[in-house]
C-alpha positions in Angstrom: 98.4 -69.5 207.9 99.6 -72.7 209.6 96.2 -74.4 208.9 96.4 -73.2 205.3 99.9 -74.7 205.1 98.5 -78.0 206.4 96.7 -78.5 203.1 99.9 -78.4 201.3 101.4 -80.9 203.7 98.6 -83.3 203.1 99.4 -83.3 199.4 103.1 -83.5 200.0 102.7 -86.5 202.3 100.1 -88.5 200.3 101.8 -88.0 196.9 105.0 -90.1 197.6 103.1 -92.9 199.1 100.5 -93.0 196.1 103.4 -92.8 193.7 105.3 -95.6 195.4 102.2 -97.8 195.1 101.9 -96.9 191.4 105.4 -97.6 190.6 104.8 -101.2 191.7 102.5 -101.6 188.7 103.2 -98.8 186.2 106.5 -97.5 184.6 107.9 -94.2 185.8 106.9 -92.7 182.5 103.2 -93.6 183.1 103.3 -92.3 186.6 104.6 -88.9 185.4 101.8 -88.6 182.9 99.2 -89.7 185.5 100.6 -87.2 188.0 99.3 -84.4 185.6 95.7 -85.3 186.2 95.3 -84.0 189.8 96.7 -80.7 188.9 94.2 -80.3 186.1 91.3 -81.4 188.2 92.2 -79.0 191.1 92.8 -76.1 188.6 89.2 -76.7 187.3 87.8 -76.7 190.7 89.6 -73.5 191.6 88.3 -71.9 188.4 84.7 -72.8 189.2 85.0 -71.7 192.8 86.5 -68.3 192.1 84.0 -67.7 189.4 81.2 -68.3 191.9 82.8 -66.0 194.4 83.0 -63.2 191.8 79.3 -63.7 191.0 78.4 -63.6 194.7 80.4 -60.2 194.9 78.5 -58.8 192.0 75.1 -59.7 193.6 76.2 -58.2 196.8 77.4 -55.0 195.1 81.0 -55.4 196.2 82.4 -55.5 192.7 82.0 -51.8 192.6 84.6 -51.4 195.3 88.0 -50.9 193.7 91.4 -50.7 195.5 93.1 -47.3 195.6 95.3 -46.9 192.4 99.1 -46.5 193.0 101.3 -45.3 190.1 104.3 -47.2 188.7 106.9 -44.8 190.2 105.3 -44.8 193.6 105.1 -48.6 193.6 108.7 -48.7 192.7 109.6 -46.4 195.5 107.6 -48.5 197.9 109.3 -51.7 196.7 112.8 -50.0 197.2 111.8 -49.0 200.7 110.6 -52.6 201.3 114.0 -54.1 200.2 115.7 -51.8 202.7 113.7 -53.4 205.5 116.3 -55.4 207.4 113.8 -57.8 208.9 112.5 -58.6 205.4 116.0 -59.1 204.1 117.3 -61.4 206.8 114.1 -63.4 207.0 114.1 -63.9 203.2 117.8 -65.0 203.2 117.2 -67.3 206.2 114.1 -68.8 204.4 116.4 -69.2 201.3 119.0 -71.3 203.2 116.2 -73.3 204.8 114.8 -74.0 201.4 118.3 -75.1 200.2 118.1 -77.7 203.1 114.6 -78.8 202.1 115.3 -79.0 198.4 118.5 -80.9 198.8 116.9 -83.3 201.4 114.0 -84.1 199.1 116.4 -84.9 196.3 119.0 -87.0 198.3 116.9 -88.7 200.9 115.1 -91.1 198.4 118.5 -91.5 196.6 120.2 -92.6 199.9 117.2 -94.9 200.9 117.3 -96.6 197.4 121.0 -96.8 196.8 122.6 -97.2 200.3 119.8 -98.9 202.2 118.2 -100.9 199.2 114.7 -99.8 199.9 112.0 -100.6 197.3 109.9 -97.8 195.8 107.0 -98.4 198.2 109.1 -98.1 201.3 110.8 -95.0 200.0 107.4 -93.5 199.4 106.4 -94.5 203.0 109.4 -92.8 204.4 108.7 -89.6 202.5 105.1 -89.8 203.6 106.3 -89.9 207.3 108.6 -86.9 206.5 105.6 -84.7 205.4 103.0 -86.3 207.7 105.1 -85.1 210.7 105.1 -81.6 209.1 101.3 -81.7 208.9 101.2 -82.4 212.7 103.7 -79.8 213.5 102.4 -76.9 211.5 99.3 -75.9 213.8 101.3 -76.5 216.8 104.1 -74.2 215.7 101.6 -71.6 214.5 99.8 -71.5 217.8 103.0 -71.4 219.8 104.4 -68.5 217.6 101.2 -66.5 218.3 101.7 -67.1 222.0 105.5 -66.8 222.7 106.8 -65.1 219.6 107.9 -66.0 216.0 111.7 -65.9 216.6 111.6 -68.4 219.4 109.7 -70.9 217.5 111.6 -70.5 214.2 115.1 -70.7 215.9 114.1 -73.7 218.0 112.8 -75.6 215.1 115.7 -74.8 212.8 118.2 -75.7 215.6 116.5 -79.1 216.1 116.5 -79.6 212.4 120.2 -79.3 212.3 120.6 -81.6 215.3 118.3 -84.2 213.7 120.2 -84.1 210.4 123.5 -84.7 212.2 122.0 -87.6 214.1 120.8 -89.0 210.7 124.3 -88.9 209.3 125.6 -90.7 212.4 122.8 -93.2 212.3 123.2 -93.9 208.5 122.4 -97.4 207.3 120.4 -98.3 210.5 116.7 -98.4 211.3 117.2 -95.3 213.4 117.9 -93.3 210.2 114.3 -94.0 209.1 112.8 -93.2 212.5 114.7 -89.8 212.4 113.2 -89.0 209.1 109.8 -88.5 210.7 111.4 -86.5 213.6 113.1 -84.3 210.9 109.8 -83.5 209.2 108.3 -82.4 212.4 110.9 -79.6 212.8 111.8 -78.8 209.2 108.2 -78.2 208.0 106.8 -76.6 211.3 108.1 -73.1 210.4 107.1 -72.5 206.8 103.8 -70.7 207.9 105.5 -69.0 210.8 108.2 -67.5 208.6 105.5 -66.0 206.4 103.5 -64.7 209.3 106.6 -62.9 210.7 107.5 -61.5 207.3 103.9 -60.0 207.0 104.2 -58.7 210.6 107.4 -56.7 209.4 105.9 -55.4 206.2 104.1 -52.1 205.7 100.4 -52.1 204.8 99.7 -52.5 201.1 103.0 -54.3 200.5 102.2 -57.8 201.7 102.0 -59.3 198.2 105.3 -57.8 197.2 107.0 -59.0 200.4 105.6 -62.5 200.0 106.8 -62.4 196.4 110.3 -61.5 197.5 110.3 -64.4 200.0 109.1 -66.9 197.6 111.6 -65.8 195.0 114.5 -66.2 197.4 113.0 -69.6 198.5 112.8 -70.7 194.9 116.6 -69.8 194.4 117.4 -71.8 197.5 115.3 -74.7 196.2 117.3 -74.6 192.9 120.8 -74.2 194.5 120.3 -76.8 197.3 120.2 -80.1 195.2 123.1 -79.1 192.9 125.3 -77.9 195.7 124.7 -81.0 197.7 125.3 -83.0 194.6 128.8 -81.4 194.2 129.5 -82.3 197.8 128.3 -85.8 197.4 130.4 -86.3 194.3 133.6 -85.3 196.0 133.1 -86.7 199.6 130.2 -89.3 199.3 126.5 -89.2 199.7 126.5 -89.0 203.5 128.6 -85.8 203.3 125.5 -84.2 201.7 123.6 -84.6 205.0 126.5 -82.7 206.8 126.1 -80.0 204.1 122.4 -79.8 204.9 123.2 -79.4 208.6 125.4 -76.5 207.7 122.7 -74.7 205.5 120.1 -74.9 208.3 122.7 -73.4 210.8 123.2 -70.5 208.4 119.3 -70.1 208.1 119.1 -70.0 211.9 121.9 -67.3 212.0 120.0 -65.1 209.6 116.8 -65.4 211.9 119.0 -64.5 214.9 120.1 -61.4 213.2 116.5 -60.4 212.3 115.7 -57.2 214.4 113.0 -57.5 217.1 110.6 -55.0 218.1 107.2 -56.3 217.1 104.4 -54.4 218.6 100.9 -55.9 218.5 101.9 -58.1 215.6 103.4 -55.3 213.5 107.0 -54.2 213.3 108.1 -50.6 214.4 109.2 -49.9 210.8 105.7 -50.9 209.5 104.1 -48.6 212.0 106.4 -45.7 211.1 105.8 -46.1 207.3 102.0 -46.4 207.8 
């Protein structure tokens, strides 16, 4: 899952740098329009690739294999049981607060670099590239270590360091150290996305992985939506640097929820999942 997440990190890292370069020549309206093109191209590639996979399955006779049908009432019962899974709930809430941190950071970091430090668009793109590129490096390291020493240890360590680095950025505001800390922040902030998903699947009963990931992504989307507006309210009342203290607070809450997540994984599966299966 960490290697899968690295693909997303590549796009997240390259996009700000490319857009920063484009803004040197084109208006922001033109850049927004051009930004649609990669999505259309990738969607076409995926469509063609999935079509080929389906044709290969048909030739191999695998298309005749159908999953076991589950009725609507039974599916709702399974979903209700899933939402009573304490591990899923605490992990999802923790991931939501982490997404608040990430969403607000991606909104206010470019704003701070532009307004407070006077960086041009190219330099801002370079800083955002450093943030995501560090996450690209950290993802497989965190994934490998989580398989060796446990999900909780890696997630809590990464989140704790994220809070420390954000506080250091607040104290180093306006200096070159601030920009250096951006890359350090990316290493810890983006290291745990795949590990969170892996732990959630470990704690999920068989056949409910898609529903569990849906719940996780839904809570993360809510956090992504609330983070920028919450940090904006803080910044309007206390200044833009106060927003970074707010981010440190949200990642501390996220870490607390991870701490409250019950342990008891046996062979990569939770005790609850084993009982249900």
